[in-house]
C-alpha positions in Angstrom: 72.0 119.8 20.5 71.6 116.4 22.1 69.1 115.8 24.9 70.2 115.2 28.4 68.8 111.8 29.4 69.6 112.3 33.1 67.3 115.3 33.4 64.6 114.2 36.0 60.9 114.6 35.4 59.2 117.5 37.2 58.0 116.4 40.6 54.8 117.6 42.3 55.2 120.0 45.3 56.1 118.3 48.6 52.9 119.5 50.3 50.8 118.0 47.5 52.5 114.6 47.7 52.0 114.5 51.5 48.4 115.6 51.2 47.7 112.9 48.6 49.5 110.0 50.4 48.3 111.0 53.9 44.8 111.6 52.7 44.5 108.3 50.9 45.9 106.5 54.0 43.5 108.3 56.2 40.5 107.1 54.3 41.5 103.5 53.8 43.1 103.0 57.2 40.3 105.0 59.0 37.6 102.7 57.5 39.6 99.5 58.2 40.5 100.4 61.8 36.9 101.3 62.6 35.6 97.9 61.6 36.0 96.7 65.2 33.0 98.8 66.1 30.9 96.6 63.9 32.0 93.2 65.3 29.3 92.9 67.8 26.5 94.1 65.5 27.7 91.6 62.8 27.7 88.8 65.4 24.1 89.7 66.5 22.9 90.0 62.9 24.4 86.8 61.6 24.5 84.6 64.7 27.8 83.2 63.6 29.6 83.6 66.9 32.5 85.8 67.9 35.1 83.2 66.8 33.7 83.1 63.2 33.5 86.9 63.0 37.0 87.2 64.3 38.2 84.7 61.7 36.9 87.0 58.9 38.7 89.9 60.4 41.8 87.8 60.9 41.7 86.8 57.2 41.5 90.5 56.4 44.7 91.1 58.3 46.4 88.2 56.5 45.1 89.3 53.0 46.2 92.9 53.6 49.7 91.6 54.3 49.8 89.1 51.4 48.7 91.9 49.0 51.6 94.2 50.1 54.5 92.6 48.3 52.6 92.1 45.0 51.1 95.6 45.2 54.6 96.9 45.8 56.0 95.0 42.9 53.2 96.3 40.6 53.7 99.9 41.8 57.5 99.6 41.2 56.8 98.6 37.6 53.5 100.1 36.4 53.2 103.0 38.9 51.7 103.7 42.2 48.7 105.6 40.8 47.2 102.6 39.0 47.6 100.3 41.9 46.1 102.9 44.3 43.1 103.4 42.0 42.3 99.7 41.9 42.8 99.4 45.7 40.4 102.2 46.5 37.7 100.6 44.3 38.1 97.2 46.0 37.9 98.7 49.5 34.6 100.4 48.6 33.1 97.3 47.0 34.1 95.0 49.9 32.9 97.4 52.6 29.5 98.1 50.9 28.6 94.4 50.4 29.7 93.3 53.9 26.2 93.9 55.5 24.7 91.7 52.8 26.7 88.7 53.9 25.2 86.1 56.3 27.8 83.3 56.3 31.4 83.0 57.4 32.6 82.5 53.9 30.7 85.6 52.7 32.3 87.7 55.4 35.7 86.4 54.6 35.1 87.3 50.9 33.9 90.8 51.7 36.1 91.8 54.7 39.0 89.4 54.3 39.6 89.5 50.5 38.0 92.4 48.7 38.2 95.2 51.4 41.5 94.1 52.9 43.1 93.3 49.6 42.1 96.7 48.3 43.4 98.4 51.4 46.7 96.5 50.9 47.0 97.9 47.4 46.3 101.4 48.8 48.4 100.7 51.9 51.8 101.5 53.3 54.0 99.6 50.9 52.7 101.6 47.9 52.2 104.9 49.7 55.5 105.0 51.6 57.4 104.0 48.4 55.6 106.7 46.3 56.4 109.3 49.0 60.0 108.2 49.2 60.3 108.5 45.4 58.8 111.9 45.3 60.4 113.5 48.4 64.0 114.8 48.7 66.2 112.5 50.8 66.7 115.0 53.6 62.9 115.2 54.2 62.0 111.5 53.9 62.0 110.7 57.6 59.5 113.4 58.6 57.5 112.8 55.4 56.9 109.1 56.2 55.9 110.2 59.7 53.4 112.6 58.2 52.0 109.9 55.9 51.8 107.5 58.7 50.0 110.1 60.8 47.4 110.3 58.0 46.3 106.8 58.8 45.9 107.7 62.4 44.0 110.9 61.7 41.6 108.8 59.6 41.1 106.4 62.5 40.5 109.4 64.9 37.9 110.9 62.6 36.3 107.7 61.3 35.6 106.0 64.6 33.3 108.7 65.9 31.8 109.1 62.5 31.0 105.4 62.4 29.4 105.6 65.8 27.3 108.6 64.9 26.2 107.0 61.6 25.3 103.8 63.4 23.2 105.6 65.8 21.4 107.6 63.1 20.9 105.0 60.3 21.9 101.6 61.8 25.1 99.7 61.5 24.6 98.3 58.0 23.9 101.7 56.5 26.8 103.2 58.4 29.2 100.7 57.0 28.1 101.2 53.5 28.4 105.0 53.8 31.9 104.6 55.1 32.8 102.4 52.2 31.6 105.1 49.7 33.7 107.7 51.6 36.8 105.8 50.6 36.2 107.0 47.0 37.4 110.4 48.1 40.9 109.0 47.8 40.8 108.6 44.0 42.5 112.0 43.2 45.6 110.8 45.1 46.1 108.2 42.4 46.9 111.0 39.9 49.3 112.8 42.2 51.2 109.7 43.2 51.4 108.2 39.7 54.8 107.0 38.5 57.2 104.1 39.1 60.1 103.7 41.5 62.0 102.3 38.5 61.4 105.5 36.5 64.2 107.9 35.6 62.7 110.5 37.9 63.6 108.4 41.0 66.3 110.0 43.1 69.6 108.2 43.2 70.5 106.2 46.4 72.2 108.3 49.0 73.6 105.7 51.3 76.9 104.0 50.8 75.3 100.7 51.9 72.9 100.9 48.9 73.8 99.2 45.7 75.0 101.7 43.1 76.3 99.3 40.5 74.3 97.6 37.8 70.5 97.5 38.4 69.0 94.3 39.6 65.6 92.7 39.0 62.9 92.1 41.6 63.9 88.5 42.3 67.5 89.5 43.0 66.4 92.3 45.2 64.2 89.9 47.2 67.1 87.4 47.5 69.5 90.1 48.7 66.9 91.3 51.3 66.1 87.8 52.6 69.8 87.1 53.0 70.3 90.2 55.0 70.2 89.5 58.8 69.0 93.0 59.6 66.0 92.6 57.2 65.0 89.3 58.9 65.2 90.8 62.4 63.2 93.8 61.2 60.5 91.5 59.7 60.3 89.6 63.0 59.8 92.7 65.0 57.1 93.9 62.5 55.4 90.5 62.9 54.9 91.4 66.6 53.8 94.9 65.7 51.1 93.4 63.5 49.9 91.1 66.3 49.6 94.1 68.7 47.9 96.5 66.2 45.3 94.0 65.0 44.5 92.9 68.6 43.8 96.5 69.5 42.0 97.5 66.3 39.7 94.5 66.4 39.2 93.9 70.1 39.7 97.1 72.0 36.0 97.9 72.0 35.4 94.4 73.3 38.0 94.8 76.0 36.4 98.1 77.1 33.0 96.3 77.2 34.4 93.4 79.2 35.6 95.9 81.8 31.9 96.8 82.4 32.2 100.3 80.9 29.6 102.0 78.7 29.7 101.2 75.0 30.6 104.7 73.9 34.0 104.3 75.5 34.8 101.7 72.8 34.4 104.2 70.0 36.3 106.9 71.9 39.1 104.5 72.8 39.6 103.8 69.0 39.5 107.6 68.4 42.1 108.2 71.1 44.2 105.4 69.6 44.1 107.3 66.3 44.6 110.8 67.7 47.7 109.9 69.7 49.1 107.9 66.9 49.3 111.1 64.9 51.5 112.5 67.6 53.6 109.4 67.9 54.0 109.1 64.1 55.1 112.7 63.6 57.4 112.5 66.6 58.9 109.3 65.3 59.4 110.9 61.8 61.3 113.7 63.5 63.3 111.3 65.7 64.4 109.1 62.7 67.0 111.7 61.7 68.4 112.1 65.2 68.7 108.6 66.6 69.4 105.2 65.2 66.3 103.6 63.9 66.8 100.2 65.5 67.1 101.9 68.9 63.9 103.8 68.4 62.1 100.5 67.5 63.4 98.7 70.6 62.1 101.6 72.7 58.6 101.5 71.1 58.2 97.8 71.7 59.4 98.0 75.3 57.0 100.9 76.0 54.1 98.7 74.7 55.0 95.9 77.2 55.2 98.4 80.1 51.9 100.1 79.2 50.0 96.8 79.0 51.3 95.6 82.4 50.2 98.9 83.9 46.7 98.7 82.3 46.2 95.2 83.7 47.1 96.3 87.2 45.1 99.6 87.1 41.4 99.9 88.1 39.2 99.7 85.1 37.6 103.1 84.8 36.7 105.2 81.8 39.7 107.5 82.4 42.0 104.4 82.7 40.6 103.1 79.4 41.1 106.4 77.5 44.6 106.9 79.0 45.6 103.4 78.0 44.3 104.0 74.4 46.2 107.3 74.3 49.5 105.6 75.4 48.9 102.7 72.9 48.3 105.3 70.3 51.7 106.9 70.8 53.3 103.5 69.9 50.5 102.2 67.6 52.0 102.7 64.1 55.1 104.8 65.1 57.1 101.7 64.1 56.4 102.4 60.4 58.8 105.4 59.8 61.9 103.7 61.2 61.1 100.4 59.7 60.6 101.9 56.2 63.7 104.0 56.8 65.8 101.0 57.6 64.6 99.2 54.4 65.5 102.2 52.3 68.8 102.6 54.1 69.8 99.0 53.6 68.6 98.5 49.9 67.9 101.9 48.4 64.6 103.0 46.8 64.6 101.2 43.5 62.6 98.2 44.9 61.4 100.0 48.0 57.7 99.1 47.5 58.4 95.4 47.0 60.7 95.1 49.9 58.6 97.1 52.3 55.7 95.0 51.1 57.5 91.8 52.3 58.0 93.4 55.7 54.3 94.4 55.7 53.5 90.7 55.0 55.3 89.7 58.2 53.3 92.5 60.0 50.0 91.1 58.8 50.9 87.5 59.6 51.1 88.7 63.1 47.9 90.7 62.6 46.1 87.5 61.6 47.0 85.9 64.9 46.2 89.0 66.9 42.7 89.4 65.5 41.9 85.7 65.5 43.4 84.7 68.8 41.8 87.7 70.6 38.4 86.4 69.7 39.2 82.7 70.4 40.8 83.4 73.8 37.8 85.4 74.9 35.4 82.7 73.6 37.3 80.0 75.5 38.1 81.8 78.8 35.5 84.6 78.9 38.2 87.2 79.3 41.1 88.8 77.4 43.8 88.3 80.1 45.7 85.6 78.4 46.0 87.4 75.1 47.4 90.4 76.9 50.0 88.1 78.6 51.1 86.8 75.2 51.2 90.4 73.8 53.6 91.4 76.7 55.9 88.5 76.0 56.0 89.3 72.2 56.6 93.0 72.8 59.6 92.2 75.0 60.9 89.8 72.4 60.6 92.4 69.7 62.4 95.0 71.8 65.3 92.5 72.1 65.2 91.4 68.5 66.2 94.8 67.1 69.4 95.0 69.1 71.4 92.7 66.7 70.6 94.8 63.6 73.7 96.4 62.2 73.0 100.0 61.6 75.8 102.5 61.2 75.8 105.3 63.9 74.5 108.6 62.7 77.1 111.3 62.1 77.6 113.6 65.1 75.3 116.7 64.9 77.2 119.9 64.5 76.7 122.5 67.2 76.2 125.9 65.6 79.4 127.9 65.7 81.5 125.0 66.7 83.2 124.7 63.3 84.4 128.3 63.4 88.1 128.7 64.4 
């Protein structure tokens, strides 16, 4: 009796995959997105100036993006579990040693290389690809939304935890404890082990995906970069990175500049994370019902409108929290449709690598958002001009997704309509 080589390996239960991926993302993203609360204490402790501190955070945004394609390629070949394991360890080391740094170069090493690089290895490119590989095709849209919501849940939980720890043991001790908490993500490396190129990977389901002879990573990258839709998608994600990094790094400073009590800074980050859970899950649900390019255009347009309304509104505590909640609905809800379009265009064989390239574009924007936010405030004493730039970029991103060629979804069948 001959073996059946096409028999797939046994996959873990869907709930366990989602728990592992969302939990890992919650810990790494929660810690990273709470670092904005430590910007002012770092400035006070080191005396380096807001511009220099912002540069370290901006380098973190850039390194997180630069890591994504390489981490994705490693995960495609050697398995997501090994990459995730290394990433978690690096996040912990970088976060724990940050309070020991007193120079700009030291902060860039700790925040911008070790912590951010590790978070990139344990970030969306690897986690989304592992989830896509282990989840049936009909559940992938909602599954990526749940994983994305995990990062938001981490931010919602970690921001108040960071504030409470800082009040009880000082900012340095709080940062080090949060770094150690990332180690709780280690079990996820075992659950998500495996490679996108392994025989267990489901076959492509879209007619637009290559089903002929397999291609290598270089050919996959060449095909993607030659695809107009992929380029437009990357451009839009560049804007998303600018916006997300600006909020994550400088929202507490924006709240303080409005003359509001400091606790509103922590709660604004928590609201950002809480409502991003809602936005991510809703987007995961919507991906299977509307064209993904249209959903992305709507999200970017909503950001522009929300910022305009915030600039015009009186700056009260309620206004700040409402603004954070609205921004949370759009914060990372771009990830499920962006990942969905990459999988739809090119299949899942090189998903981690190709989504890593898109994440690189995201983090190039993130570098500018984190750095320019600090520089604009340093030069002008206010954040107004960075908001004006963010509005223009959001409108541009909303328009940039319109040329993407995405096939219309098949009409949904009304129950009973097919019966004669």
